[in-house]
NUDRENSE-721037 format. One record per residue (C-alpha): residue in one letter; x, y, z. Coordinates in steps of 0.5 Angstrom, whole numbers, plus 500, padded with zeros to 3 digits. Example, Ala and Ser with C-alpha at 12.3 -4.5 7.8 and 13.67 -1.06 7.14 Angstrom:
# residues 2
A525491516
S527498514
This chain:
# residues 375
M390390490
H386387485
S388392480
N395389480
L393382479
P393382472
K400385472
L402379476
L398374472
L402377466
F409377469
A408369471
K406367464
V412371461
V416367467
Q413361465
L414362457
L422364458
T423358463
A420353458
R424356452
L430356457
I429349458
L428347451
L435351449
V439347455
F436341452
F438343445
V445345447
L446339451
L444334445
F449338441
I454337446
F453330447
S452329440
F459332439
S463329444
S460322443
A462322435
V466316433
F471318428
A472314422
E478311421
C481308415
R487307410
I487311404
T489306398
Q487310392
G492315388
P492323389
S486323384
G482319388
A484322395
C481326400
Q479332395
R474335400
S474339406
L474336413
E471339420
F477335424
V482330421
G488326425
C493322421
H499318422
E503312418
S500307423
S493306427
I497305433
H500311434
T498318437
W493321432
K496328430
S491334428
V493337421
L495343424
E501340427
Y504337421
S505344417
G505341410
T510335412
G508328415
C502325412
T498331410
V499335404
Y494341403
N491342396
L490349393
D482348394
G484347402
S482340402
V487334404
N491328401
F492322406
V494317400
G498311404
Y496313411
W491312416
I486318417
R480319422
A476324421
T469327421
D466331415
Y462337417
Q458336410
S455330412
D455326419
D455319417
N463318419
D464313413
C471311410
F470316404
C476318400
G478311397
G480308404
T480301407
S478299414
G485295415
A492296416
P498292413
N503287417
L509285414
I512278416
V517273414
P515266415
S520263411
V527263410
A532258406
V539257404
T542253399
P546249400
S543248407
N550246409
P555250405
M563249405
T568255407
G569258400
Q563256397
T558261395
T550261397
S543263395
V538265400
T530265399
A525269403
T518269403
I515276405
K507276407
N502281408
D498278414
G494284416
N488287413
G490292409
E494294403
T501296404
V500301398
N507304398
S513300396
F518298402
L525295402
V527288404
V534287407
L539281408
T544281413
L549275416
D550274424
C546281425
V539282426
P538288421
S539295424
G543301422
S550298425
C549291420
V553290414
Q547289409
L549283404
G543285399
S537289399
Q531289394
R525294394
L518291393
T512294391
S505294395
L502288397
A495286398
A492284405
G494276405
A499276399
E506274399
Q512275395
N519271394
V525275394
A532271392
F539273394
N544270389
N551269389
L552271396
P560272399
A563265401
I563265409
S570263411
S569261418
T566254420
G561253425
S554256426
H551262422
T545265421
Y542269415
Y537275417
V531278412
K528284415
A522287411
D520294411
F527296413
S527303413
S520303416
E516306410
I510302412
G505303417
E503296420
T499294426
N505290429
E512293427
D516288431
D515282427
N518284420
V524279421
G525272419
S532268420
I535261418
A541258422
F546253418
N553250419
V558252415
C563246413
G570245412
A573240408
P573233412
N580230414
K583225409
P579218410
T583212412
I582206408
D582199410
N586195405
P584188403
P589183403
V595183398
C591177395
S584175395
N581168392
I574172392
A572176386
T568181390
P572183396
Q569188401
L572195401
T572200407
V573207409
R574210416
D572217417
E577221420
G573227422
G570234420
S566240422
C559237419
Y556231419
P554226415
H559225410
D558221404
A563216402
Y566214395
F570208393
L574207387
V577201384
E582201379
S585195375
K593195373
S596193367
G603194364
G604199370
I598203368
Y592204372
S585204369
F578205372
A574199374
Q568200379
N566206383
N560207388
W557212393
M554211400
Y550217401
S550220408
S554213411
L559216415
V555220421
S561221426
L569220427
N571213426
S565211423
Q566206417
A562205410
S563198407
W562196400
N562189396
L564190389
S558190385
S560185380
A566180380
L573182378
A577178373
Q583175375
G589181376
L592186380
Y588192383
R588198387
W583202390
T582209394
G576212398
A574219399
T569223403
K565230403
P559233407
A553231404
G549235400
V555239397
D558238390
T564233389
S569239388
F569239396
M571231396
T577229400
Y581223398
S585218401
D591215399
P591210394
S592203397
T597198395
D596193390
F592187391
A591181387
I585177385
D587170384
L582165382
T587160379
K585153382
P591148382
A590141379
A588135384
P589128384
P583123383
N579123389
L582129392
S579136393
V583142392
T581149395
T583156391
G589159395
C592166394
T599167397
G601173393
G598174386
P595171380
G597164379
T600163386
G595159389
T596154394
A593147393
T590144400
I589137399
T584133403
W583125403
S579120406
A581113409
S579108404
S574103406
D579097404
């Protein structure tokens, strides 16, 4: 039995050595598995042109137009989508998000000209000119397109304008413009001019959508639309004028226009006074009272700014929606003639006379007053 002892000891040493090596092997295998499974893939958006794109072999690559979508392996794209294979077997991801590990290094950084951010296009402001257009009047729309994301858009994208329809494939487009890339935080204004006149009065809305064709991968695809609500106005109804008396002994009488309704308020009131000589009327005075008529039957009044000479006159009024040009004014009918009579009849001594006016210049009526004598 003692003769077998050396053999047993040798066997034990072999087992011990193999066990140690097996433990070491298992350790390295587990370490490798752990390192692979816990690897953090680099994620970045490629912003350089093809010459600076991913011209190197990648151990694993996933790509998509947006970082919020499901990652695809390059094999699932088969040369379409965001993967373009170069002759040397490398791949080009310009304009797309990528995540990858490089078997030539283990730093997992965003190589190949990538930036660690994604764009996000919004439309923070939309304006229409004029703010309350008339039926038959052309308009212009200006919108601000902003990239409030952390990455450049890289590719160009389409901006579309619609009326009373949130932009989609079923909407009629009133205009479109293509913008080049926008850096993170940058903004650009777009203008759509001489748009067709809107024939129906009332409330309408212009919509502007950035990236209409979904050419840009964004962090949020649901905030690309801006809008502006506005009213389209019809011409106001013919205003009513409150005529002054047929004869006035005041050189600056008050004139009044009364609003008779319209689809948009406020209205501007306009006054025009003409003098009459030999049957011909000529301009005397005029005045604007801006935003003075705020509702049906509201009135605007104006005392003539300077005294009129004695004579015959007539006046007319007009209204228009505030903010539009005078081609959309609605005029009242001219008033009947009225006289300014400043003639003061002669009076006997110790009597007073007040100017009268009963029908026209020179037809003043004397009003005589006296006081009792102390005698």
